[in-house]
C-alpha atoms as one frame of an Amber mdcrd trajectory, in Angstrom:
protein
  24.803 -18.034 -38.213  22.179 -19.268 -35.905  20.717 -17.512 -32.755  22.963
 -19.660 -30.552  26.066 -18.492 -32.137  24.910 -14.618 -31.904  24.220 -14.759
 -28.379  27.543 -16.410 -27.737  29.229 -13.499 -29.604  27.122 -10.896 -27.789
  28.506 -12.324 -24.388  31.746 -12.604 -25.558  31.759  -9.025 -26.056  30.457
  -8.717 -22.850  33.209 -10.452 -21.068  36.098  -8.809 -23.385  35.140  -5.429
 -22.341  33.673  -5.803 -19.017  33.849  -1.933 -17.639  32.573  -0.776 -21.423
  29.715  -3.273 -21.072  28.928  -2.294 -17.219  28.731   1.371 -18.002  26.685
   0.268 -21.264  24.078  -1.309 -19.033  23.817   0.803 -16.270  21.012   2.774
 -17.702  19.076  -0.359 -18.276  20.091  -2.005 -14.829  18.769   1.230 -12.946
  15.741   1.625 -15.017  14.266  -2.127 -14.938  15.438  -2.107 -11.184  13.379
   0.896 -10.490  10.340  -0.433 -12.188  10.708  -3.446 -10.255  11.114  -1.756
  -6.914   8.138   0.564  -7.609   5.764  -2.346  -8.620   6.908  -4.478  -5.531
   6.113  -1.394  -3.006   2.611  -0.787  -4.855   1.643  -4.223  -4.959   2.762
  -4.689  -1.197   0.950  -1.715  -0.472  -2.071  -2.903  -2.439  -2.357  -6.182
  -0.450  -1.952  -4.647   2.790  -4.796  -2.343   2.091  -6.812  -5.126   1.021
  -6.146  -7.516   3.868  -7.043  -4.477   6.202 -10.353  -3.955   4.442 -10.857
  -7.682   4.535 -10.162  -8.129   8.351 -12.710  -4.768   8.911 -14.718  -6.277
   6.818 -15.660  -4.919   3.261 -19.386  -5.064   4.225 -18.863  -2.534   7.018
 -19.688   1.185   6.938 -19.725   4.284   9.111 -22.169   6.749  10.017 -21.086
   9.856  11.533 -21.422  13.624  11.229 -18.655  14.402   8.880 -18.061  11.884
   5.938 -15.285  11.615   3.837 -14.223  15.513   3.254 -11.900  16.489   0.601
 -12.703  20.010   0.329 -13.185  23.283   2.497 -16.527  23.945   1.413 -17.606
  20.300   2.427 -15.815  20.791   5.912 -18.062  24.018   6.581 -20.991  22.489
   5.719 -20.548  19.228   7.809 -19.428  21.540  10.737 -23.652  22.595  10.722
 -24.517  18.963  11.194 -25.989  17.452  14.250 -23.829  15.425  16.395 -24.335
  11.766  15.998 -24.808  10.052  19.827 -24.739   6.906  21.565 -28.449   7.152
  21.475 -28.327   7.409  17.762 -26.233   4.053  18.001 -28.823   2.349  20.084
 -31.450   3.344  17.674 -29.458   1.859  14.750 -28.640  -1.165  16.747 -32.483
  -1.907  17.306 -33.812  -0.815  13.930 -31.148  -2.100  11.075 -32.338  -5.851
  10.635 -29.578  -6.535   8.148 -26.885  -5.586  10.493 -25.056  -8.021  12.534
 -22.928  -5.589  14.575 -23.401  -1.510  15.513 -20.417  -0.240  17.173 -20.404
   3.178  18.801 -16.861   4.624  18.362 -15.050   7.817  19.488 -10.897   8.728
  20.319  -8.604  10.957  22.287  -5.213  11.192  23.655  -4.583  11.441  27.666
  -1.931  10.735  30.023  -2.418   7.584  31.942  -0.894   7.120  34.974  -0.422
   4.383  37.810   1.109   5.545  41.378   4.520   7.242  40.305   4.345   5.839
  36.438   3.469   7.884  33.768   2.626   7.558  30.015   1.999  10.142  27.684
  -0.084  10.393  24.607  -2.010   7.071  24.852  -5.098   6.585  22.477  -8.098
   6.401  24.530 -10.852   4.611  22.748 -14.621   5.026  23.646 -16.264   1.727
  22.185 -19.589   0.093  22.918 -20.231  -3.572  22.684 -18.678  -5.327  19.763
 -15.697  -3.322  19.213 -13.380  -6.345  19.759 -14.815  -7.490  16.549 -14.311
  -3.985  14.800 -10.854  -3.529  16.334 -10.107  -6.718  15.555  -8.811  -7.227
  19.491  -8.534 -10.669  21.501  -8.274 -10.570  25.285  -5.235 -12.138  26.859
  -6.102 -11.333  30.375  -9.273 -10.399  32.203 -12.269  -9.609  29.893 -13.925
  -7.462  27.414 -16.226  -4.311  27.993 -19.794  -5.234  28.118 -23.143  -3.642
  27.323 -23.949  -3.514  31.294 -20.424  -1.513  31.493 -21.881   0.649  28.857
 -25.495   1.102  30.005 -24.335   1.958  33.869 -21.139   4.514  32.661 -19.057
   1.998  34.746 -15.245   3.398  34.872 -13.624   0.202  33.825 -10.789   0.183
  31.073  -9.384  -2.581  28.856  -5.509  -1.885  27.953  -3.148  -2.501  25.649
  -0.215  -4.889  26.155   2.491  -2.058  25.714   0.555   0.275  28.229   0.579
  -2.769  30.285   4.252  -3.258  30.622   5.072   0.602  30.677   2.912   1.323
  33.620   3.201  -2.161  35.616   6.636  -3.520  34.402   5.288  -7.155  34.587
   3.096  -7.186  37.630  -0.758  -8.309  36.942  -2.798  -5.286  36.105  -6.286
  -6.744  36.614  -8.074  -5.193  39.366  -5.555  -2.258  39.723  -6.857   1.474
  39.545  -5.296   3.644  37.006  -5.716   7.517  35.969  -6.745   8.534  32.667
  -6.398  12.352  32.778  -7.971  13.045  36.040 -10.344  10.199  36.540 -10.045
   6.872  38.235 -10.539   3.584  36.016 -10.286  -0.035  37.239  -8.181  -2.257
  34.521 -10.661  -5.267  33.367  -8.634  -6.702  30.789  -5.241  -6.679  28.906
  -5.367  -7.539  24.975  -3.022  -9.877  22.788  -0.204  -8.304  20.996  -0.874
  -7.291  17.717   2.776  -5.711  16.664   3.117  -2.742  14.356   2.139  -1.516
  10.999   4.156   1.046   8.739   5.826   1.714  11.714   2.890   2.253  13.826
   2.208   0.079  17.119  -1.129  -1.205  17.791  -0.711  -2.134  21.393  -0.964
   1.363  22.961  -4.348   2.044  23.721  -7.116   2.169  26.359 -10.622   1.054
  25.784 -13.416   2.348  28.094 -17.380   2.154  27.556 -18.496   4.780  24.564
 -20.972   6.356  27.690 -18.181   6.781  29.889 -15.622   8.132  27.414 -18.989
  10.764  26.583 -19.035  11.339  30.251 -15.768  11.960  31.013 -13.767  12.957
  27.713 -16.476  14.664  25.219 -18.399  17.505  27.057 -19.464  18.296  23.448
 -18.749  16.152  20.335 -19.678  13.634  18.097 -18.961   9.896  17.735 -18.950
   7.547  14.818 -20.986   4.398  14.483 -19.235   1.084  12.804 -22.052  -1.137
  11.287 -21.244  -4.301   9.949 -24.006  -6.004   7.451 -25.266  -9.650   7.594
 -23.120 -10.158   4.480 -22.276  -8.262   1.096 -25.478  -8.773  -0.715 -27.376
  -6.884   2.108 -24.876  -4.307   2.574 -27.290  -1.651   0.517 -30.224  -2.617
   2.829 -28.251  -2.023   5.865 -26.832   1.276   4.433 -30.648   2.368   3.349
 -32.221   1.221   6.663 -29.623   3.099   8.513 -30.385   6.085   6.341 -34.223
   6.110   7.119 -33.566   5.632  10.863 -31.073   8.424  11.226 -33.429  10.736
   8.853 -36.404   9.871  11.268 -34.685  10.539  14.307 -33.720  14.268  12.758
 -37.056  14.871  11.518 -36.117  15.112   7.919 -38.621  15.533   5.253 -38.860
  14.180   1.731 -36.441  16.274  -0.453 -34.360  17.419   2.456 -30.533  16.328
   2.397 -28.981  14.353   5.194 -27.503  15.901   7.969 -24.923  12.977   8.496
 -22.633  11.090   6.477 -22.260   7.426   5.587 -19.035   6.050   4.475 -18.479
   2.578   3.027 -14.987   0.864   2.259 -15.260   1.345  -1.196 -14.773   5.264
  -0.475 -11.759   4.654   0.862 -10.435   2.219  -1.563 -11.302   4.404  -4.481
  -9.494   7.373  -2.634  -6.469   5.022  -2.074  -6.214   3.924  -5.764  -6.458
   7.441  -6.950  -3.656   8.272  -4.722  -1.266   5.531  -5.428  -2.156   5.333
  -8.939  -0.708   8.877  -9.470   2.194   7.940  -7.689   2.628   4.784  -9.488
   2.836   6.500 -12.979   4.941   9.057 -12.012   7.421   6.638 -10.401   7.092
   4.316 -13.772   7.741   7.519 -15.758  10.841   8.370 -14.118  12.052   4.913
 -14.466  11.229   5.073 -18.207  13.467   7.914 -18.750  16.402   5.926 -17.465
  15.233   3.211 -19.851  15.309   5.300 -22.526  18.571   6.884 -21.614  19.843
   3.163 -21.382  18.631   2.307 -24.567  20.166   5.330 -26.418  23.407   4.113
 -24.731  23.120   0.621 -26.299  22.347   2.005 -29.572  25.685   4.104 -29.043
  27.608   1.200 -28.423  26.281  -1.025 -31.203  27.182   1.904 -33.772  30.687
   1.682 -32.535  30.631  -1.987 -32.693  29.498  -2.022 -36.394  32.332   0.613
 -37.033  34.686  -1.559 -35.282  33.568  -4.835 -36.914  33.155  -3.533 -40.767
  35.782  -5.653 -41.922  34.166  -8.370 -40.547  30.808  -7.928 -41.884  32.440
  -7.376 -45.061  33.846 -10.994 -44.714  30.586 -12.042 -43.739  29.014 -10.827
 -46.853  31.644 -12.183 -49.128  31.242 -15.493 -47.696  27.399 -15.238 -48.531
  26.129 -13.717 -45.532  22.638 -12.220 -46.620  21.453  -8.988 -45.358  18.709
 -10.665 -43.212  21.568 -12.529 -41.507  23.697  -9.311 -40.568  20.350  -7.513
 -39.086  19.309 -10.635 -37.037  23.051 -11.057 -35.655  23.504  -7.236 -34.571
  19.680  -7.149 -33.514  20.476 -10.158 -31.375  23.599  -8.928 -29.986  21.679
  -5.531 -28.890  19.017  -7.917 -27.588  21.215  -9.930 -25.510  23.097  -6.704
 -24.156  19.790  -5.243 -23.226  18.413  -8.527 -21.734  21.703  -8.908 -19.594
  21.311  -5.383 -18.356  17.516  -6.429 -17.452  18.288  -9.428 -15.682  20.753
  -7.493 -13.537  18.147  -4.825 -12.946  15.599  -7.308 -11.865  17.830  -8.684
  -9.479  18.799  -5.328  -7.805  14.971  -4.291  -7.811  13.844  -7.425  -6.183
  16.818  -7.200  -3.628  16.019  -3.377  -2.864  11.927  -4.120  -2.289  13.086
  -7.290   0.006  15.842  -5.144   1.836  13.713  -2.343   2.591  10.850  -4.511
   3.313  13.039  -6.112   6.001  14.468  -2.950   7.727  11.555  -0.701   7.420
   7.557  -0.805   8.051   7.104  -0.585   4.432   5.620  -3.583   3.013   6.677
  -4.857  -0.323   5.769  -7.907  -2.291   7.672  -9.180  -5.280   4.999  -9.963
  -8.256   5.399 -12.666 -11.244   3.909 -10.124 -13.496   6.549  -7.558 -12.380
   9.281  -9.556 -13.291   7.975 -10.839 -16.522   7.293  -7.036 -17.310  11.056
  -6.507 -16.603  12.318  -8.961 -19.008   9.889  -7.871 -21.834  11.033  -4.403
 -21.289  14.540  -5.335 -21.756  13.851  -7.315 -24.857  11.789  -4.500 -26.433
  14.656  -1.836 -25.356  17.155  -4.204 -27.164  14.917  -4.578 -30.377  14.037
  -0.783 -30.622  17.254   0.803 -29.976  19.321  -1.986 -31.767  17.538  -1.793
 -34.878  19.297   1.263 -36.433  22.642  -0.136 -35.957  21.840  -3.418 -37.132
  20.291  -1.934 -40.126  23.405   0.055 -41.092  25.281  -2.994 -40.774  23.144
  -4.716 -43.134  23.589  -2.048 -45.480  27.293  -1.885 -45.883  28.619  -2.618
 -48.978  30.843  -5.547 -49.023  33.503  -4.112 -51.122  33.745  -1.325 -49.187
  33.518  -2.916 -45.964  36.755  -5.418 -47.246  38.571  -2.271 -47.940  38.014
  -0.663 -44.335  40.802  -0.280 -42.047
């Protein structure tokens, strides 16, 4: 019997017993569908994080008081560090030769008002010049904040398009005076719309000069300083220059530890990979249980099939079929069953990933390796769990098989 005939017999059995076949393949469908969906979500998140790092620049790092805090002890130690100030940002801007951008940053939340209009919970950003690069902002109307605005602590702001719509309802906001908290500020610019990421809007904010922010919004507190090196190769040099300048400003002698922190994109990427790696392993493990259950069901059905077709096996052997022929036939049938379930599972997983990606903020990206993995898993499940029924069929005695009723 050739491979084509064996596959035909398996597909004929599927058509003849549709309900039994569906129940047989249900475990494989769910298992493979789960694997495809999980891999698609993880792939989508990986691409999203990579895109964000590319936008911000993988050669960008942050100098601040806290650093990357993961323990209570580290938090308590960081509390003892001196605050990072706009003057530190000025010193780094003047002294880091391998940096193309040094931006002081701080944030809070306030109520923004214009006449009788009131918008609560707006993100207030204090930024020094160059913020439009690190925050990826483009002006739609008006102008950006300048170094002169910062040095003179001017009460001017750039607002996001959602703030403009909620406050002014289509009126031109440029030149109008709004209240941020208890202080009045002149609107000098409105940015272009950026949309949402993971359900969170990126257009509901107010930007003001960092020194103005410190004056009105930070009686005490520390800013952070984003630094972009000339290129990826010069990143270590820019980090070392920044460390030397900060240590010098804080009069730290040789051997004394830094009382500030430097965080790179690699730090966050490593944390993200560790987090999603654990989730990925657990999810795949749960999906694997479904596959094992599906494989056991396939083995059970194949054993039933061997029993039902005992006389047929006897006839085949009497006509000259060898053990290898019977073994190959039943292995092919088991693999065909499992592969059919796998293909349905791939369709289910891809459809689920695309549906969730379309109706929710969760990104999803179906990759070819995930589809190939689903097909290989289906084939392996069929071969592994079909081996025992195939071996049992091949071992049947032809005389006893012909007598079977």
